[in-house]
C-alpha positions, 0 to 999 in steps of 0.5 A: 226735603234735605239740603247740605252745603259743600265744604270741600271737593269730597262733600255733597252740597251746592253753594259755599256762600252763606248769602246764597244758601237761604234763597236757594233753599227757599227757591228749590227746597219749597218747590221740591217739597210741595211738588213730589213729581220733580225729583232731586236726581242722583249726585255725580262727579266731574273729573278734569284732566290736564295734559299735553297732547304730544302727538296731537291726536285730540285725546289722551293716549297713555304712554304717549301724552304727558300729564301735567301735575299741580295745575289749579282748577276751580269748579263754579256754578253757571252763575260764576260762584265757586263751588270747589277747587283742587289741583291735578295729581301726578296723572294730571287728574282732579275730581269733584265728587257728589255734585247735584245735577246741574250745569257747572263751569271749570276754570283752569288757572295754572300756567302753560307747560314750556313750549305748549299752548292750550288748545281747548277753552280755559273755562269749559262748561259741563252738566251733571245729569239727573242720572249722576255718573262721572263727567270728564273734561279735558284741558288739552295742551299742544306744543308750539313746534320748533324745527331743526335743519342743516347741511352735511358738507366738506368745508373746502372753503375753510369758512366753517359755514356752508358755501354752495359755490365752494363746498362739497355737499354730502348727499345720502347721509342718514340723520336719525333723531331721538327724543331725549338724551339717549339713542336707544330703541327706534328713532323718532324721526329720520331723514336722508340728505338730498343732493345739496347735502340738506336735511330738515325736520320741520315740526319738532317738540320743544325740548332735548333731542339727540341726533345720530349721523350715519356717514357712508364710508370712507367719509369721516365726520368732524366731531361725534356721530351722536350729538345732543341739542335743544329745540325751542318753541317756534324757533329753528335749530341749525345743525350743520355737519362737517365731514372729511374725505371723498364721498365717491367710493369704489364699487368693490368697496360698496359691494362689501357694505351692508344692505341699507347703506347709502353709497355714491359710486361712479362707473361706466354703463355696460348695457343699454337701458331697456335691454334688461328691463326699463329700469335696470342697468349695470355699471362697472369701474376698475374694481367691480360691477353692480346692478342699478335699479332706476324705479322711482328715480325721475328724470333719468335719461335713456342711458346707453353702454359707454355712458359714464355716470355717478349714482347715489342710492341705497344698497339693496338686493333683488332675488339675491342680486346686489343692487343700488336701488331707487337712487336719489341722484343719477348724474351723467359725467360723459363717455367712458371706456367699456371694460374688457370682458374678464375671462372666467372659468365655470368654477369661478362662475359657480363660486361667484368669484367675479360676480358683477363683472363683464366676463367671458366663458371662452368657447362653450358648448350648448347642452340645453335650451329652455325657452320661456314666455316672450322667447326669454330663454336659459342655456345650459353650457359646458365650459372648458373646465367641464362645469355646467353654467347657466346663461340667461338670455333676455329677448329684449337684448335682441337674442332669440332662442333660434340663435343657439343650437344644442351641441353648438360652440360659441364664445359668450360674453355677458354680465355675471349675475345671480338670481334666486341663488343661481349664478349665471352669465347674462349677455347684453346684445347680439354682439355677445354671441360670438362664433369661434374663429377658425384657427390660423397658422402660427406663421399667419398670426405672426404676420398680423398687427399687434392687437389682433385677436387670433386663434391658433393651435400648436404643441406646447414645447416647454413645460409650464413653469420652466420659463415662468408660471405664466409663460409657455411656448407653442409651435405648429408646422409653420412657426412658433409663438410665446403665450402669456397666461397672466390673467387667464384662470383655470389653466392646467399645468401644461407640459411639453407635448400637449396640443392646445388651441388658444384665442387671444390678442397679439402683443409683445413683451420686451420685443418678443411677440406673444399671444396675451389676454386669452379668452380661451384655452382648450387642451386638444390632446397630445401632439408631436414635439417638433424636431429642432431646426438647425440654424446658423449664428447669422440666422439667429442674429437675423431673427430668420426662424424666431419662435422655432425650436432650434439647435446651434449645432456644436458651439464653444462657450466664450463667456458666462455672466452669472446673475441673481438666483444663478440665472446666467447668460452664455456668449457662445461662438457658432460654427460660422463664427457668430457670437450668440447669446444663450439664456439658461433654463433649468441649468446651473452656471456650473454646468458650463465651462468657458472653452467647453463645446456643447450642442445646445437646443432651445427656442429662438426668442428675443428680449430687448432687441437681443436675439437669443437661444433659450434652452428648456431643460437640462436635456437641451445641453448636449456635451460635444463628442470627442474626435476619433481616428480614421481607423475607429471611424472605418470600424464603426462604419463596418459595424453599420453604426455610423453615428460618430463621425470624425471631425474633418473626415466626414467625406470618408464616412459618407463613402 
């Protein structure tokens, strides 16, 4: 029989009080010595840990939870007598070793960490078994959480605090929180402001935090984007954030931002919801267009083409197509104006130059039809510039594969999109399949109202560039008309004699009738230049043959008005005594002489109410032949030349 007293946490023994030692020896020792069937057992250890359960998992997690050092812990018998005491080390641990098998009680006498409360009992009991070993006991603290919330807003009222009736809320702003004083690594928490600009972090550990504000352009923060604050236990921290600028940006600006950016844009819906899918729409403003995926967004009405809406959501992509996905807000603003299709070339489609816009390829030829399930189908079409372009047709648009014919010609309108790296045009409804109009004569076209879409064929009468880089003139056997190429891409360098077909809208520029906003220009080959029509000065003034290539015959220059870059206007007197304005092209003011006589050829045009003849090149200025004698004329007639006629003796030659 052996007994020992415990003097410290590392010594074996039972009871420190001398007053209890003898009775204990008498009680236990005598029985043990008299009855060898009851063993004393193997001494064991008790290890206590004091820590803060940061993430409230219920047990200690290394690297996440916080040990509490310097906490005093007492070891007592079940009767309450102190056996030993100690303090936790840097790991939050204290160990009592060499303990006789029995029941014990631990008492934690330390103070609670700031903002935390003890989640376990302060006096746990534990028993060292006869087999010995280490018994573990936790003193587990949890934090009394605080909170942080606020509003992102533009202080329109100038009060410094958010006024929901007068201030503009910042929706879709990402707020990231980092525990401590650094924003390194991944954020611990994130939130995105709602439609009222509000955000809320309801349960935060007390202590220092750092906030990072990701404000979408072009908004500008008032203050720093990174801010530090302290959360107190059971207290709310207010974090209002002010910004300046307009939250709504152009779609073109949105398309240039990185994926994941929250944007707010406004645009006109260009396709009925459901025609591309139950959750797919497309919007366009004056700068660009973008897809919108409505999946996960509740309460969105059945949008139709022409609805003007405001959308806030995150930029993402689906099969390479940029989109605003699962928007947090879709607000119908009213009715907008559908955009006119932009005329694009096949090469521009392939280069994705105008991706996102409603566009037209002009008149194309179908070379292949690939029919898929549910009659969805892809067309391979050849454009005017020779490019093979894919047209994607969703059967939900109401277009069927039987609506197309291989070898058939159509004008196709749609939205320029991309899928899995393949650029394509996607029609929206049967109205986007247009059978080419039959050409009308230029004379018929000239008799129609402005704004009418016409298709005409004619021969180019002036090299492109001689009247300006975007101006040409065409003529058929019935009349002539100007063609404005501005906004029409892929047009070749047309020259006089080219035969072309154009489709566009009748308009005017400074009173001159023209075909503009071309949807199609096709070079048919080479035509025959028209002979100039002989007109009088009075016919010029009366605009009788406006639009035709004409000649005034021999005229006399009475005045030369020189302008910048040697542009100049002539005032010429015609044979019938009318004073007519001639506008130069490709000629220098020094090519003319006041009092000089010339035959002038050109196109009859009008500018700001003034009829004029406009030469096309130096070849349209023909110096007048000098008069000859009757004898010279008779000699010429005898030689069957007959080309030079004396002024005043025309009847002699004709005999």
